[in-house]
N, C-alpha and C positions, 0 to 999 in steps of 0.2 A: 502603489507602493511596491518597490522592488524587494527582492530577497537577497539576503547575504549568505554566501557559502562559507561557513567557518573553515579555517585552514585544516582542522582535524578531519573534516569530511572529504577532503581531497585524497585521491588515490596516489600512491607513489608513482605508478605508471598507469596511463590510461588503459582501460579495459576495452578491447576491440570486440564488438558484437559481430561475430563471424561464424562461418560454417553452415551446416544444414540448419533448417529451422529448429529441429530437435536438439542438435548440439549447441546451438547458440543460446537457446532457452535454458538448457541445463547449466551451461557455463555461467550465464547471467544469474540464475537462481542461486548457484553456489556462491558467487560473489555477494549477492544481496544478503543471503543468510549470514555470511561472514561479517557483514557490515551492519548487522542488526544488534542494537543495544537494548537491554531490558533495564529500564530506569525507574527510579522513584519519581513520584509526581514532581518533586522539587527539581530534580535533574532534568526531567522532560520539559518542564516549563522554562527552565533556563535555556534549553536548546531551542524551543519555540521562539523565545524572545530574541535569541541570537540570530535566528533566521528571519523572522517576520517583524521584529520590533516589539514595542510594548503593548500594542493593541491586540495581541493574540490571546485566545482563550484556551484553557486546558482541554486536551483531546485524549483519545485512547492511544493514538499512534500518529506518527507523521514521518514523512521522508523528505529528503532533499536530493536532487540529482542535477548534475551538470553534464549535458551531452553536447558534443559538437559533431557535425557532419562535415565532410569535405564539401558538400554542396547540399542545399536544402531542397532542390528540385528533383534530383534523381534518387529515388528511394532504394536503388540497388547499390549506391555508393556506400563506402565504409562508414560505420558509426562507431564513435568512441565515447565511453563514459569516463569523465575526468574526476567526478566527485559522486559519492553515493553514501548516504547515511540514513539509517532507519532507527527511529526511537520509539520504543514501546513503553507506554506508561503503565507499568504493572500495578500501581496503586489504583488506577482507574477501575480495575476489575474487582475491587473490594467495594461493595455498595450495600448500604442499609443492613450491615451485619452479615451479609452473605458473600461467599467466596465464588467469584466467577472466573478465576484464573484458568480454568479448563477451556475457556473461550479465547485465550490469547493466541493460540496458533491460527485462528481464523482472522484475527486482526493482522498478524504477520503476513498471511497469504494475501489479504486485501492490499496491503502496502506494496508487496513485491509484485503482484499481478498488475497493479496500477502503474508501477514503474516500468514493468516489462512492456506494456502497451505503448508506453512513451519511447522507450529506448531501442526496441527491436528494429531489425532491418525490414525492408519491405513496407507493406501498408501499415501505417500507424494511425491510431485514433487521435486526431488532432485536438479535439475538444476535451478540456479537462473534466467537465461535468460528465461527459459520456464515459471517459476512462474510469471515473469514480463509480458510476452506476454499474459498469461491467465488473469492476472489482468487487462491488457490494454483492452482485449476483454470484460471482465466483465464491465468495465467502460463504454464502448460504448454500451453494451446491456442496461444498466440502462439509459443512455442518449437517446437511441432510444425510449425506453418506455415513456420517458418524452418529446419526440419531440425535443431534443437538440443535437442529434448526429452530425449533420452537423456543428453546432456552436462549439462543442467540437473539432471536426476535424480541423476546420478553426483556432481556437485559438492555439492549439498545433503546427500546422504547422507554424503559425506566430512566435511563441515563439522559435521554434527550428526546422528549416527546414531540419536538418540532420537526423531526425527520421521519415521523411515522409513515407518511405516504411513500417516501423513498424506500423505507424498510419493507413495507407491504409489497411494493412493486417488485423489489429485488427477490423477496421471498417467493412470491407467486411465479416469477419468471424462472427461478431456480427449480421450483417444484414441477413446472411444466417440462423443463428440460430433463429432469431426472425421470419423470414418468414416461417420456418418449423413449428413453434408453432402457 
């Protein structure tokens, strides 16, 4: 099943990923933050269905990106982002009578970092599952720095116990990295 890029997700002008690694990441993050929408569950589900069709399930967040390279073999070639849209389901963070909205910034970082790994110049993580796991780890690293990693782990396990192994893996990898630094 392919994806549909809604017209409103397209950029007026393509965003060129250029400059030093630091500059290009900062520029990309600024663009991504400006393209992040905080939606109700109904609005978020509508977006999911527009992109993925009717077989999609409600999630905490999702993104869509359309990137084109002048060539797919030379990673030093220019990269352009033609469409970018991030939807955060703010209602997802209300669960069993408890407010978890303080965890939304970690969901935003997850989506943007996963996008960055796909859109950046130079070496790109090609496998979508690997990008997702790296973004999950990044999410936990940020939460650990803020003292909220256990709360984040608890929340996601409550919301979807099918991804418990993924969560534990990302949590433990983030913990190892934080302890080294």
